[in-house]
N, C-alpha and C positions, 0 to 999 in steps of 0.2 A: 600446614601447607607451606612449602618452601617459597621464600620471597627472593627477588633479585635485589641487587644493590640499590636500585631506585625505589624499592618498596612494593613493586607489583608482583603478584604471584604468578606461578606457571599458568594457572587457569586464565588469569588476566591476559597474559601474553598470547595464549592460544586463541582466546576470543578476539583479541585485536587482530591477529593474523587472519583468521577466517573471515572477519568482518571487513577486512581491508579491500576485498574485491569490490570494485564499483559496479553500479547498476549497468547492465548491458555489456559488461566486459567479463568474459569467462576465463581468460588466461592472462597471466602477468609474468614478466621477468621476475626472478627471485629478488634481484636488487630493488626493483620498483615495489614489490610486495613488502619487503622489509622497510623501505622508506615510508610507505603508506601506513604501516602498522606501528611506526616509531620504534623499530627494533634494530639492534646491531645486526649486520649481515650474518655474522657467525651464529648468533642466536636464532635468527630466522631460518638459516640453513639447517640447524639441528632440529628445530621444531617441525619444519616441513618434512624432513626425513622420517621423524618419528610418526607424524600423522599419516604419511604415505604408507608406512608399514601396516596401518590399520584401514587403508583405503579411504580415509577421510579427506586426503588431498592426493593429487596425482602429479607426478613430475614428468616432463617431456624433454627431449633433446633441446639444447640451447639454453638451458637454465629456466625453462618455462614451468609454471605451476598453475594448476587449476583445481577447483573443488572436485572431490572424489565421488564416485558413484554411491559409496556407502553413506556419505553425508546426506546426499539427496534421498536415499532410501529411508534413513532414520527420521529425517525431517518430515517426509510425507507419511510415514507410518504413525507418527506420534503427534502430528501437528494439531493444536486445539482448533484450527480452522477446518479440519477435515470434515466434521459433521456439518458445518456451515456450508462448505462447498457442495457436499452431497445433497443437502436440502435445496440448495439454490440452483443447481445445474439444470434440472428440467425446466424451470421457469426462465432461466437465462436463454436456454436454447429456443424456447417458444418465442421470446421477444426478438431474438436475432432472426428467426425465420421470417417474422413480419417486417422488421426494419431493414434487414441486410446491412446492419451497421454494428459498431462496437457496443458491447455490453460488459459492464464492470461490476465486480463485487469487492467491497472495501470494508476494512475495519479501522477503528481508531487506535493508534499506537502512540502514546505521548501526545505531542502536538502535530502529528503527521497522519495523513491518510495512507494506509498500507493496503496495496492492491493484492488480494489473495486469489482472484480469478479474473480472467478476461477472455471473452469470445470475440473473434474478429474473422473477417473473411475477405477475399479478394474484392476490391472495389470499395471497401470501407474507407471513410475519411481518415486522415492521419490521427493517431492517438498515441500520445507519449506515455500513457500509463502502461506499465509492464507488470506482469505477475512478480510478486516479491519486491516491486518498486515502491517508492515513497514519494509523496508530494506534500508540501505545506498545506494545512487545512484551508487557508484563506484563498488559495488559487484554484481550488477544485470544487465542483458541485458536490462530489462525493464527500469531501471533507466537511463542507458546510452542513450537509444533511446530517452527518454524524454529530458534529459539535452542537448544532442547534437543538438536538434532542438528548442532551446530557443534563445532569442536575445543575442547578444554578451555581453551586460551589465550584464545580469543575470548570464551568464556563468563566467564572470570575478569575480563577487561577490562570486560565488560558489568556484572557484579555489583559491581565496584570503583566504578564511576561511578553506580550506580543510586541514585535517590532518587524517591520517589513524592510529587508535590506535594500529593496529597490526604491523605497520611499513612495510607493504608489498608493498604499493602503494605510488608513489611519485607524486607530482603535475605535473612534466614534463611528466611522463608516462600517467597520466590521461588526460592531455591536448592533447596529441597525440592520445589517444583512442577516445576522443570526436571528434577530427578532422576526424579521419578515419571513425567513425560512421556516421558523417554528409555527408561525401563524398560518401560512399557506400549505404546510405539509410537504413541501418539496423545495429543492434548491436548483437554481439555474445560473449559469455563467456563460456569457457569450464572448467568444474571441479572446479569452484571457490567456490560456496556455497556447493556443494556436488561433491566429486571427480568422481562420475559415471554419472553425468548429464551435459547436454549442453543446455544453454539458448540462444534463438534467439528471438529478438523482433524488431518490426518496429513501427515508430510513426504514430499516427492518426493526420493528419495535418489539420489546418483550412486554410482559404483562404489567410492568411498572412504567410503561410508555417511555423507556429509555432505549436509544438506538444501540443495538448490538452489531449492526452492519449497515451498509447502505448499498442500494442497487441503483445503478446509473447507466446512462447511454451517452455516447458521443456521436453527434449527427452533424451533417453539413449545416452551416449557419443559415442557409436559405430555407431549411425545413422548419417552419414555425407551426408545429402541430401539437402544441401543449394540451389542447383539449382531448386529443387521442392518446398522447404519450403518457401523461401523468396518471390517468386512471388505470392504464395497463400496468405501469410500474407499481402503483400502489396495490393493485390486486395481486401481482406477483410477490411483492414484499410481504403481504399478509399470508400468502401460501408458504413462503419460506419460514416465517415466524411460527406457523402451525407445525411445520416439519421439525423445528428445533425444540418445541415445547417452551417451557419457561426458562429463559437464559438468565 
């Protein structure tokens, strides 16, 4: 594999280029894309041109670049979350029909919650979670539900490296929150991401009782219906787990 003078391979540079598109931004100027990827403009221009020839990126007038249709096609055709989304969708639709609010499906990726599906409709409360978007574990009920149901070694690694750039969360407080989530079988966070919303999530457990995903809702803060919400989410999570088999 050919390397650049800085030691990174062509594959490294392509990955950096494709990964440089920020969440919720589908199009960038070539110069901004190069800067975000940490690449010289000439290198970025050459790679974009080559990727565009394979429809993995698209170029537009004015030096604009966006992900190509073929990239979307390949990701959706081969994604390891495809089976999860297919198993979860009927249950997510049922919950949304009852709540008329946001329903999220999330997996753990490193120390972040990665949202793989979201159902929303007009009139739902604000929800910053986006499909293919990420959030730190400690600020989302989805992330807490996932991390609280991992093995102790992984939890210890997470806590050892944890630091909150905002300085609002401490390791001890997070450890207590994970313990509480594991004991009660669901996570809840009120007004953390948005002051007017309440996030509630439950784990989707495999046969080893480890979370392979989490199923959550984002509802108005005034809706305090835990007694109805949690059993419905847990029933749906068990249905998703059955659909997946042993993950």
